[in-house]
C-alpha positions, 0 to 999 in steps of 0.5 A: 466918193462925192465932194464936200462943201460947207461955207459959213460966215467968218468969225464963228466963236470957238465954243459954238457948235460946228455946222455939218458939212454935206457930201454931194453924190450923184444918183443918176442923170435922166429926164426933164420936167421932173417933179413929184419927189419923195423919200420913202422905203418902197421895197421895205428893206429899211432904208429910204428910196428916191422917187421922181416923176415926169410932167405930162408934157415930158411923158408922165413916167415915174421912177424910183431909185433903190438906195444901196449906198451913197454912190449906188442907186438902182433905178426902177420903173413905178408907172405913169402919173397925171400931174407935173409936180403934185405927187406924194408917197403913203401906204394908202391901202394899209398893206404895209407897202408905200404907194404913190398919189400922182395928181388924179392917179393912185399907184399901188405898190405890188409888194415886189416893186423891184420886179413889177411896176405899180398898179395904176387907178384913176381916183378922180382928183384934180390935176394938181401942182401940190399934193399932201397927205393929212387928216383934215376931218379928224377921223384918224385917217389920212386925207389928201390936199390938192392945189391947182391954179386951174381949179382951186384948193381941195381935199379928198376923203380916201374910200375904203376901196382906195381904187374907187373915186375919192370924195372931193371937198372944196376949200377954195375955188379958183376965184378966191385961190388962184395960186400956182403952188402953195400947199407943199411940202407941209401946209396943214396944222392947227393955226388958231389953237382950236384942235383941228387941221387948218390949211396954209397957202400963199398969202392966206390960211384957211380956217377949218371952221367946223372941224370936219373940213366942210366949212372954211374961212379964208384969212388973207394975212400972210405977206409973201408971194409976188406974181411972176411967170406962173403967177404966185407960187410959194413953198409952205411949212407949218410947225412951231419954229420958236418953241412957244406952243403954237404953229408958225409958218415958213415960206419960200417964194418959188417960180421967181427969179429973185426969191425970198424966204421968210418965217411968220410968227403966230400971235396965237390968234392966227395973225402974223409977224413976218421975219425974213430969213433970206431977202431978195438980192440973191437971184435964186428961185427957191422952188424947194423948202425943207425945215429940219434940224440939220445940226441936231441942236434941237431947233429947226433949220431951213433949206432951199436951193436955186430952181429953174427961174434963177438968174444968178450965175450959179444955182446954189443950195443953202441951209439957214442955220437957226441960232436961237435954240429950241426955245428961242425966237429966231429973229432975222439976225439969228440965222447963219447962211451956209452954202451946201451945194452949187447945183440946180435944185427943184422940189428937194426932199429931206430925211435920214436916207442912210439911217445914221441919225441926221437929215440928208437931202435929195434933189434934182433940176426941172429944166436946167440939166438932168442930174439927180443928187444925194446931199449926205449930211456928215454930222454923225460921221464928223462927231464920231471922229471927235 
């Protein structure tokens, strides 16, 4: 069994809903400089598996762990990628099996991934820090967003022959967009209400001016992100946080020794009101961001954890509980902080791993150890005992 940690602010009213405890389970202990995380059903057995890949410097190996139970994860080799952090899973060729994009490499699922590694193809994309799938040109098919502080911000059309070179389109070149990280885990959404896909990144959002992703207008009006060792790095989520019908933005500062977390309220015209969720002073590097309803109360909560540049005595993972409700406006006094683990955390992912109806978390470090963890949400189990 794992152990349970949940620390809440005292003086919680008796009638308020209890926030779930989380149970920590070890997945494995392997690797260094590991990114490219994902949770996806790679073997089509009905549950989610854990994906992590090494940086180029560390060897480029990508593994996936077959979920069999909270304490039982079977490691398999996927193949070799070509990026540090920029990997994402999707069924790219439509054959019913989840594949993987790793920077400039596509890894196709062979259909029997427990026995065979994935097949690797060069697709001509950039060596990316962030990779995300989204429909940019509105044709109903997934495209790929890729970001790098070496080259800029781009999106790629996936050809019919997915193993051929993918078509590159520029959103912003490095002279305008020198951002180490900014468009993960979920940075695409309709910001200005015109029905097409815009892209949000550190300190700016890019308007899809023609609706086809061929002409972009940059709006540099997001006030978060301070340069540190690797320049400016941000984790981004786009969605309707306050339930008013337009898309807002949640961001966490990454690669910063005393990072902040904030959400930006959309005024309906692509302008923003910043609300702090976690201000500086905690000395944690928030190189993860998950926005999900962890307590199943109908509103969005926020997770992050202490990454490699944290200078606090203990690397700590937090969930900030949204107290505003599904139709409320979560101003800064409407968040309650919960400590859910005390472990180094980098590029965490959230999903219902055990298929019990609540959102779990998987994470691992970058350079501060090698232990991978499954943070099991105990909400469903707790409610079942009542």
